[in-house]
PDB file with SEQRES, HELIX, SHEET and CRYST1 records, atoms N, CA, C and O in Angstrom:
SEQRES   1 A   60  MET ASN HIS PHE ASN ASN ARG LYS ARG PRO THR ILE GLU          
SEQRES   2 A   60  HIS VAL TYR ALA GLU THR ILE ILE TRP GLN CYS SER GLY          
SEQRES   3 A   60  CYS SER CYS TRP SER ARG LYS GLU PHE VAL HIS VAL GLU          
SEQRES   4 A   60  GLN PRO VAL CYS PRO ILE CYS LYS SER GLU MET LYS ARG          
SEQRES   5 A   60  GLU ALA LYS VAL ILE ARG ILE GLU                              
HELIX    1 AA1 PHE A    4  ASN A    6  5                                   3    
HELIX    2 AA2 LYS A   33  PHE A   35  5                                   3    
SHEET    1 AA1 3 TRP A  30  ARG A  32  0                                        
SHEET    2 AA1 3 TYR A  16  CYS A  24 -1                                        
SHEET    3 AA1 3 MET A  50  ARG A  58 -1                                        
CRYST1    1.000    1.000    1.000  90.00  90.00  90.00 P 1           1          
ATOM      1  N   MET A   1      40.860 -11.877 -16.602  1.00  0.00           N  
ATOM      2  CA  MET A   1      40.167 -11.805 -15.338  1.00  0.00           C  
ATOM      3  C   MET A   1      38.808 -11.147 -15.546  1.00  0.00           C  
ATOM      4  O   MET A   1      38.711 -10.061 -16.118  1.00  0.00           O  
ATOM      5  N   ASN A   2      37.783 -11.807 -15.082  1.00  0.00           N  
ATOM      6  CA  ASN A   2      36.432 -11.251 -15.200  1.00  0.00           C  
ATOM      7  C   ASN A   2      36.082 -10.465 -13.944  1.00  0.00           C  
ATOM      8  O   ASN A   2      36.444 -10.843 -12.830  1.00  0.00           O  
ATOM      9  N   HIS A   3      35.395  -9.403 -14.144  1.00  0.00           N  
ATOM     10  CA  HIS A   3      34.988  -8.540 -13.025  1.00  0.00           C  
ATOM     11  C   HIS A   3      33.474  -8.557 -12.884  1.00  0.00           C  
ATOM     12  O   HIS A   3      32.811  -7.553 -13.146  1.00  0.00           O  
ATOM     13  N   PHE A   4      32.926  -9.694 -12.472  1.00  0.00           N  
ATOM     14  CA  PHE A   4      31.480  -9.825 -12.350  1.00  0.00           C  
ATOM     15  C   PHE A   4      30.923  -8.967 -11.228  1.00  0.00           C  
ATOM     16  O   PHE A   4      29.767  -8.550 -11.288  1.00  0.00           O  
ATOM     17  N   ASN A   5      31.717  -8.697 -10.214  1.00  0.00           N  
ATOM     18  CA  ASN A   5      31.239  -7.893  -9.072  1.00  0.00           C  
ATOM     19  C   ASN A   5      31.182  -6.417  -9.390  1.00  0.00           C  
ATOM     20  O   ASN A   5      30.639  -5.640  -8.605  1.00  0.00           O  
ATOM     21  N   ASN A   6      31.721  -6.015 -10.507  1.00  0.00           N  
ATOM     22  CA  ASN A   6      31.713  -4.594 -10.866  1.00  0.00           C  
ATOM     23  C   ASN A   6      30.527  -4.194 -11.725  1.00  0.00           C  
ATOM     24  O   ASN A   6      30.425  -3.039 -12.141  1.00  0.00           O  
ATOM     25  N   ARG A   7      29.634  -5.128 -11.995  1.00  0.00           N  
ATOM     26  CA  ARG A   7      28.450  -4.804 -12.788  1.00  0.00           C  
ATOM     27  C   ARG A   7      27.527  -3.898 -11.986  1.00  0.00           C  
ATOM     28  O   ARG A   7      27.323  -4.094 -10.788  1.00  0.00           O  
ATOM     29  N   LYS A   8      26.984  -2.919 -12.660  1.00  0.00           N  
ATOM     30  CA  LYS A   8      26.040  -2.027 -11.986  1.00  0.00           C  
ATOM     31  C   LYS A   8      24.656  -2.664 -12.005  1.00  0.00           C  
ATOM     32  O   LYS A   8      24.184  -3.119 -13.047  1.00  0.00           O  
ATOM     33  N   ARG A   9      24.030  -2.691 -10.874  1.00  0.00           N  
ATOM     34  CA  ARG A   9      22.660  -3.198 -10.782  1.00  0.00           C  
ATOM     35  C   ARG A   9      21.700  -2.082 -11.156  1.00  0.00           C  
ATOM     36  O   ARG A   9      21.946  -0.916 -10.847  1.00  0.00           O  
ATOM     37  N   PRO A  10      20.612  -2.436 -11.818  1.00  0.00           N  
ATOM     38  CA  PRO A  10      19.654  -1.380 -12.154  1.00  0.00           C  
ATOM     39  C   PRO A  10      19.050  -0.799 -10.870  1.00  0.00           C  
ATOM     40  O   PRO A  10      18.758  -1.524  -9.919  1.00  0.00           O  
ATOM     41  N   THR A  11      18.875   0.497 -10.868  1.00  0.00           N  
ATOM     42  CA  THR A  11      18.290   1.143  -9.695  1.00  0.00           C  
ATOM     43  C   THR A  11      16.792   0.867  -9.658  1.00  0.00           C  
ATOM     44  O   THR A  11      16.098   0.962 -10.670  1.00  0.00           O  
ATOM     45  N   ILE A  12      16.322   0.531  -8.489  1.00  0.00           N  
ATOM     46  CA  ILE A  12      14.898   0.245  -8.311  1.00  0.00           C  
ATOM     47  C   ILE A  12      14.286   1.442  -7.575  1.00  0.00           C  
ATOM     48  O   ILE A  12      14.725   1.805  -6.483  1.00  0.00           O  
ATOM     49  N   GLU A  13      13.288   2.034  -8.180  1.00  0.00           N  
ATOM     50  CA  GLU A  13      12.600   3.138  -7.535  1.00  0.00           C  
ATOM     51  C   GLU A  13      11.381   2.605  -6.801  1.00  0.00           C  
ATOM     52  O   GLU A  13      10.505   1.979  -7.397  1.00  0.00           O  
ATOM     53  N   HIS A  14      11.340   2.856  -5.530  1.00  0.00           N  
ATOM     54  CA  HIS A  14      10.234   2.386  -4.707  1.00  0.00           C  
ATOM     55  C   HIS A  14       9.071   3.360  -4.797  1.00  0.00           C  
ATOM     56  O   HIS A  14       9.255   4.558  -5.010  1.00  0.00           O  
ATOM     57  N   VAL A  15       7.880   2.824  -4.631  1.00  0.00           N  
ATOM     58  CA  VAL A  15       6.662   3.624  -4.682  1.00  0.00           C  
ATOM     59  C   VAL A  15       6.123   3.765  -3.263  1.00  0.00           C  
ATOM     60  O   VAL A  15       5.944   2.769  -2.562  1.00  0.00           O  
ATOM     61  N   TYR A  16       5.869   4.983  -2.847  1.00  0.00           N  
ATOM     62  CA  TYR A  16       5.361   5.270  -1.506  1.00  0.00           C  
ATOM     63  C   TYR A  16       3.961   5.887  -1.618  1.00  0.00           C  
ATOM     64  O   TYR A  16       3.643   6.576  -2.587  1.00  0.00           O  
ATOM     65  N   ALA A  17       3.153   5.624  -0.618  1.00  0.00           N  
ATOM     66  CA  ALA A  17       1.801   6.201  -0.588  1.00  0.00           C  
ATOM     67  C   ALA A  17       1.395   6.486   0.853  1.00  0.00           C  
ATOM     68  O   ALA A  17       1.772   5.763   1.776  1.00  0.00           O  
ATOM     69  N   GLU A  18       0.626   7.543   1.027  1.00  0.00           N  
ATOM     70  CA  GLU A  18       0.084   7.846   2.354  1.00  0.00           C  
ATOM     71  C   GLU A  18      -1.108   6.925   2.588  1.00  0.00           C  
ATOM     72  O   GLU A  18      -2.027   6.871   1.771  1.00  0.00           O  
ATOM     73  N   THR A  19      -1.092   6.211   3.692  1.00  0.00           N  
ATOM     74  CA  THR A  19      -2.075   5.208   4.006  1.00  0.00           C  
ATOM     75  C   THR A  19      -2.637   5.422   5.410  1.00  0.00           C  
ATOM     76  O   THR A  19      -1.913   5.844   6.311  1.00  0.00           O  
ATOM     77  N   ILE A  20      -3.909   5.136   5.597  1.00  0.00           N  
ATOM     78  CA  ILE A  20      -4.530   5.218   6.916  1.00  0.00           C  
ATOM     79  C   ILE A  20      -4.163   3.952   7.689  1.00  0.00           C  
ATOM     80  O   ILE A  20      -4.325   2.837   7.193  1.00  0.00           O  
ATOM     81  N   ILE A  21      -3.661   4.145   8.927  1.00  0.00           N  
ATOM     82  CA  ILE A  21      -3.256   3.015   9.763  1.00  0.00           C  
ATOM     83  C   ILE A  21      -3.883   3.146  11.152  1.00  0.00           C  
ATOM     84  O   ILE A  21      -4.414   4.197  11.510  1.00  0.00           O  
ATOM     85  N   TRP A  22      -3.812   2.070  11.919  1.00  0.00           N  
ATOM     86  CA  TRP A  22      -4.131   2.085  13.340  1.00  0.00           C  
ATOM     87  C   TRP A  22      -2.810   1.968  14.080  1.00  0.00           C  
ATOM     88  O   TRP A  22      -2.108   0.966  13.944  1.00  0.00           O  
ATOM     89  N   GLN A  23      -2.463   2.989  14.867  1.00  0.00           N  
ATOM     90  CA  GLN A  23      -1.189   3.054  15.603  1.00  0.00           C  
ATOM     91  C   GLN A  23      -1.463   2.840  17.091  1.00  0.00           C  
ATOM     92  O   GLN A  23      -2.343   3.480  17.667  1.00  0.00           O  
ATOM     93  N   CYS A  24      -0.699   1.932  17.708  1.00  0.00           N  
ATOM     94  CA  CYS A  24      -0.867   1.656  19.129  1.00  0.00           C  
ATOM     95  C   CYS A  24      -0.377   2.838  19.957  1.00  0.00           C  
ATOM     96  O   CYS A  24       0.634   3.458  19.625  1.00  0.00           O  
ATOM     97  N   SER A  25      -1.093   3.149  21.030  1.00  0.00           N  
ATOM     98  CA  SER A  25      -0.695   4.260  21.897  1.00  0.00           C  
ATOM     99  C   SER A  25       0.304   3.806  22.950  1.00  0.00           C  
ATOM    100  O   SER A  25       0.864   4.647  23.653  1.00  0.00           O  
ATOM    101  N   GLY A  26       0.551   2.493  23.086  1.00  0.00           N  
ATOM    102  CA  GLY A  26       1.460   2.003  24.112  1.00  0.00           C  
ATOM    103  C   GLY A  26       2.782   1.472  23.609  1.00  0.00           C  
ATOM    104  O   GLY A  26       3.779   1.527  24.329  1.00  0.00           O  
ATOM    105  N   CYS A  27       2.818   0.953  22.374  1.00  0.00           N  
ATOM    106  CA  CYS A  27       4.061   0.418  21.823  1.00  0.00           C  
ATOM    107  C   CYS A  27       4.168   0.859  20.376  1.00  0.00           C  
ATOM    108  O   CYS A  27       3.421   1.740  19.949  1.00  0.00           O  
ATOM    109  N   SER A  28       5.075   0.272  19.613  1.00  0.00           N  
ATOM    110  CA  SER A  28       5.287   0.719  18.236  1.00  0.00           C  
ATOM    111  C   SER A  28       4.484  -0.103  17.223  1.00  0.00           C  
ATOM    112  O   SER A  28       4.747  -0.001  16.025  1.00  0.00           O  
ATOM    113  N   CYS A  29       3.533  -0.900  17.655  1.00  0.00           N  
ATOM    114  CA  CYS A  29       2.734  -1.732  16.772  1.00  0.00           C  
ATOM    115  C   CYS A  29       1.782  -0.877  15.944  1.00  0.00           C  
ATOM    116  O   CYS A  29       1.223   0.098  16.446  1.00  0.00           O  
ATOM    117  N   TRP A  30       1.594  -1.247  14.657  1.00  0.00           N  
ATOM    118  CA  TRP A  30       0.603  -0.571  13.821  1.00  0.00           C  
ATOM    119  C   TRP A  30       0.097  -1.560  12.775  1.00  0.00           C  
ATOM    120  O   TRP A  30       0.742  -2.570  12.494  1.00  0.00           O  
ATOM    121  N   SER A  31      -1.060  -1.254  12.206  1.00  0.00           N  
ATOM    122  CA  SER A  31      -1.648  -2.093  11.169  1.00  0.00           C  
ATOM    123  C   SER A  31      -2.394  -1.215  10.166  1.00  0.00           C  
ATOM    124  O   SER A  31      -2.993  -0.203  10.533  1.00  0.00           O  
ATOM    125  N   ARG A  32      -2.349  -1.615   8.908  1.00  0.00           N  
ATOM    126  CA  ARG A  32      -3.087  -0.879   7.889  1.00  0.00           C  
ATOM    127  C   ARG A  32      -4.586  -1.038   8.131  1.00  0.00           C  
ATOM    128  O   ARG A  32      -5.047  -2.079   8.599  1.00  0.00           O  
ATOM    129  N   LYS A  33      -5.336   0.017   7.801  1.00  0.00           N  
ATOM    130  CA  LYS A  33      -6.779   0.051   8.051  1.00  0.00           C  
ATOM    131  C   LYS A  33      -7.509  -1.103   7.383  1.00  0.00           C  
ATOM    132  O   LYS A  33      -8.442  -1.657   7.965  1.00  0.00           O  
ATOM    133  N   GLU A  34      -7.103  -1.480   6.169  1.00  0.00           N  
ATOM    134  CA  GLU A  34      -7.831  -2.530   5.462  1.00  0.00           C  
ATOM    135  C   GLU A  34      -7.652  -3.920   6.059  1.00  0.00           C  
ATOM    136  O   GLU A  34      -8.355  -4.848   5.658  1.00  0.00           O  
ATOM    137  N   PHE A  35      -6.724  -4.091   7.012  1.00  0.00           N  
ATOM    138  CA  PHE A  35      -6.544  -5.383   7.667  1.00  0.00           C  
ATOM    139  C   PHE A  35      -7.194  -5.449   9.049  1.00  0.00           C  
ATOM    140  O   PHE A  35      -7.102  -6.471   9.729  1.00  0.00           O  
ATOM    141  N   VAL A  36      -7.847  -4.371   9.465  1.00  0.00           N  
ATOM    142  CA  VAL A  36      -8.529  -4.327  10.773  1.00  0.00           C  
ATOM    143  C   VAL A  36     -10.027  -4.333  10.505  1.00  0.00           C  
ATOM    144  O   VAL A  36     -10.532  -3.503   9.749  1.00  0.00           O  
ATOM    145  N   HIS A  37     -10.738  -5.277  11.132  1.00  0.00           N  
ATOM    146  CA  HIS A  37     -12.161  -5.430  10.839  1.00  0.00           C  
ATOM    147  C   HIS A  37     -13.071  -5.127  12.034  1.00  0.00           C  
ATOM    148  O   HIS A  37     -14.218  -5.573  12.070  1.00  0.00           O  
ATOM    149  N   VAL A  38     -12.561  -4.372  13.006  1.00  0.00           N  
ATOM    150  CA  VAL A  38     -13.372  -3.936  14.121  1.00  0.00           C  
ATOM    151  C   VAL A  38     -13.358  -2.413  14.155  1.00  0.00           C  
ATOM    152  O   VAL A  38     -12.455  -1.777  13.613  1.00  0.00           O  
ATOM    153  N   GLU A  39     -14.375  -1.834  14.802  1.00  0.00           N  
ATOM    154  CA  GLU A  39     -14.502  -0.384  14.813  1.00  0.00           C  
ATOM    155  C   GLU A  39     -13.434   0.297  15.675  1.00  0.00           C  
ATOM    156  O   GLU A  39     -12.883   1.319  15.266  1.00  0.00           O  
ATOM    157  N   GLN A  40     -13.133  -0.247  16.853  1.00  0.00           N  
ATOM    158  CA  GLN A  40     -12.093   0.308  17.720  1.00  0.00           C  
ATOM    159  C   GLN A  40     -11.151  -0.817  18.125  1.00  0.00           C  
ATOM    160  O   GLN A  40     -11.405  -1.515  19.107  1.00  0.00           O  
ATOM    161  N   PRO A  41     -10.045  -1.003  17.365  1.00  0.00           N  
ATOM    162  CA  PRO A  41      -9.140  -2.109  17.660  1.00  0.00           C  
ATOM    163  C   PRO A  41      -8.313  -1.918  18.914  1.00  0.00           C  
ATOM    164  O   PRO A  41      -8.113  -0.799  19.387  1.00  0.00           O  
ATOM    165  N   VAL A  42      -7.838  -3.033  19.441  1.00  0.00           N  
ATOM    166  CA  VAL A  42      -6.945  -3.059  20.593  1.00  0.00           C  
ATOM    167  C   VAL A  42      -5.650  -3.704  20.119  1.00  0.00           C  
ATOM    168  O   VAL A  42      -5.682  -4.642  19.322  1.00  0.00           O  
ATOM    169  N   CYS A  43      -4.515  -3.213  20.598  1.00  0.00           N  
ATOM    170  CA  CYS A  43      -3.218  -3.721  20.168  1.00  0.00           C  
ATOM    171  C   CYS A  43      -3.076  -5.215  20.487  1.00  0.00           C  
ATOM    172  O   CYS A  43      -3.304  -5.619  21.627  1.00  0.00           O  
ATOM    173  N   PRO A  44      -2.707  -6.032  19.508  1.00  0.00           N  
ATOM    174  CA  PRO A  44      -2.564  -7.460  19.773  1.00  0.00           C  
ATOM    175  C   PRO A  44      -1.348  -7.799  20.625  1.00  0.00           C  
ATOM    176  O   PRO A  44      -1.256  -8.907  21.153  1.00  0.00           O  
ATOM    177  N   ILE A  45      -0.410  -6.857  20.767  1.00  0.00           N  
ATOM    178  CA  ILE A  45       0.814  -7.121  21.528  1.00  0.00           C  
ATOM    179  C   ILE A  45       0.668  -6.682  22.985  1.00  0.00           C  
ATOM    180  O   ILE A  45       0.902  -7.473  23.899  1.00  0.00           O  
ATOM    181  N   CYS A  46       0.280  -5.411  23.206  1.00  0.00           N  
ATOM    182  CA  CYS A  46       0.250  -4.900  24.589  1.00  0.00           C  
ATOM    183  C   CYS A  46      -1.166  -4.591  25.090  1.00  0.00           C  
ATOM    184  O   CYS A  46      -1.331  -4.164  26.233  1.00  0.00           O  
ATOM    185  N   LYS A  47      -2.188  -4.802  24.253  1.00  0.00           N  
ATOM    186  CA  LYS A  47      -3.593  -4.597  24.616  1.00  0.00           C  
ATOM    187  C   LYS A  47      -3.962  -3.142  24.899  1.00  0.00           C  
ATOM    188  O   LYS A  47      -4.959  -2.882  25.572  1.00  0.00           O  
ATOM    189  N   SER A  48      -3.168  -2.184  24.394  1.00  0.00           N  
ATOM    190  CA  SER A  48      -3.473  -0.761  24.553  1.00  0.00           C  
ATOM    191  C   SER A  48      -4.434  -0.304  23.460  1.00  0.00           C  
ATOM    192  O   SER A  48      -4.660  -1.014  22.480  1.00  0.00           O  
ATOM    193  N   GLU A  49      -4.990   0.877  23.638  1.00  0.00           N  
ATOM    194  CA  GLU A  49      -5.894   1.488  22.660  1.00  0.00           C  
ATOM    195  C   GLU A  49      -5.098   1.835  21.393  1.00  0.00           C  
ATOM    196  O   GLU A  49      -3.932   2.222  21.476  1.00  0.00           O  
ATOM    197  N   MET A  50      -5.725   1.695  20.238  1.00  0.00           N  
ATOM    198  CA  MET A  50      -5.080   2.078  18.979  1.00  0.00           C  
ATOM    199  C   MET A  50      -5.795   3.297  18.408  1.00  0.00           C  
ATOM    200  O   MET A  50      -7.017   3.416  18.493  1.00  0.00           O  
ATOM    201  N   LYS A  51      -5.005   4.205  17.821  1.00  0.00           N  
ATOM    202  CA  LYS A  51      -5.547   5.428  17.275  1.00  0.00           C  
ATOM    203  C   LYS A  51      -5.343   5.454  15.772  1.00  0.00           C  
ATOM    204  O   LYS A  51      -4.346   4.952  15.255  1.00  0.00           O  
ATOM    205  N   ARG A  52      -6.308   6.050  15.080  1.00  0.00           N  
ATOM    206  CA  ARG A  52      -6.251   6.136  13.625  1.00  0.00           C  
ATOM    207  C   ARG A  52      -5.336   7.282  13.215  1.00  0.00           C  
ATOM    208  O   ARG A  52      -5.492   8.407  13.690  1.00  0.00           O  
ATOM    209  N   GLU A  53      -4.374   6.997  12.327  1.00  0.00           N  
ATOM    210  CA  GLU A  53      -3.411   7.992  11.867  1.00  0.00           C  
ATOM    211  C   GLU A  53      -3.098   7.747  10.385  1.00  0.00           C  
ATOM    212  O   GLU A  53      -3.545   6.763   9.797  1.00  0.00           O  
ATOM    213  N   ALA A  54      -2.331   8.655   9.805  1.00  0.00           N  
ATOM    214  CA  ALA A  54      -1.855   8.493   8.435  1.00  0.00           C  
ATOM    215  C   ALA A  54      -0.354   8.252   8.487  1.00  0.00           C  
ATOM    216  O   ALA A  54       0.351   8.831   9.314  1.00  0.00           O  
ATOM    217  N   LYS A  55       0.133   7.382   7.586  1.00  0.00           N  
ATOM    218  CA  LYS A  55       1.553   7.059   7.549  1.00  0.00           C  
ATOM    219  C   LYS A  55       1.936   6.848   6.083  1.00  0.00           C  
ATOM    220  O   LYS A  55       1.158   6.294   5.307  1.00  0.00           O  
ATOM    221  N   VAL A  56       3.137   7.290   5.710  1.00  0.00           N  
ATOM    222  CA  VAL A  56       3.658   7.082   4.369  1.00  0.00           C  
ATOM    223  C   VAL A  56       4.420   5.754   4.402  1.00  0.00           C  
ATOM    224  O   VAL A  56       5.400   5.607   5.132  1.00  0.00           O  
ATOM    225  N   ILE A  57       3.951   4.784   3.596  1.00  0.00           N  
ATOM    226  CA  ILE A  57       4.587   3.467   3.567  1.00  0.00           C  
ATOM    227  C   ILE A  57       4.963   3.115   2.129  1.00  0.00           C  
ATOM    228  O   ILE A  57       4.393   3.644   1.175  1.00  0.00           O  
ATOM    229  N   ARG A  58       5.928   2.217   1.998  1.00  0.00           N  
ATOM    230  CA  ARG A  58       6.331   1.729   0.689  1.00  0.00           C  
ATOM    231  C   ARG A  58       5.346   0.651   0.230  1.00  0.00           C  
ATOM    232  O   ARG A  58       5.091  -0.304   0.964  1.00  0.00           O  
ATOM    233  N   ILE A  59       4.791   0.796  -0.978  1.00  0.00           N  
ATOM    234  CA  ILE A  59       3.805  -0.157  -1.449  1.00  0.00           C  
ATOM    235  C   ILE A  59       4.356  -1.025  -2.576  1.00  0.00           C  
ATOM    236  O   ILE A  59       3.722  -2.015  -2.944  1.00  0.00           O  
ATOM    237  N   GLU A  60       5.508  -0.688  -3.130  1.00  0.00           N  
ATOM    238  CA  GLU A  60       6.178  -1.514  -4.152  1.00  0.00           C  
ATOM    239  C   GLU A  60       7.646  -1.490  -3.941  1.00  0.00           C  
ATOM    240  O   GLU A  60       8.388  -2.121  -4.693  1.00  0.00           O  
TER     241      GLU A  60                                                      
END                                                                             
């Protein structure tokens, strides 16, 4: 009997970095700074003002 399901998978270590984002003040929408090309963006979902913040995100 083969036990293929008992093989250990290699652990993957994720890489995180603090990144500047635009966070919506009305909903949970956010976007990374490098994808926003206007000086003061508006939320594409609820049209609220977006504020510049820092967030730790997974990059790999």
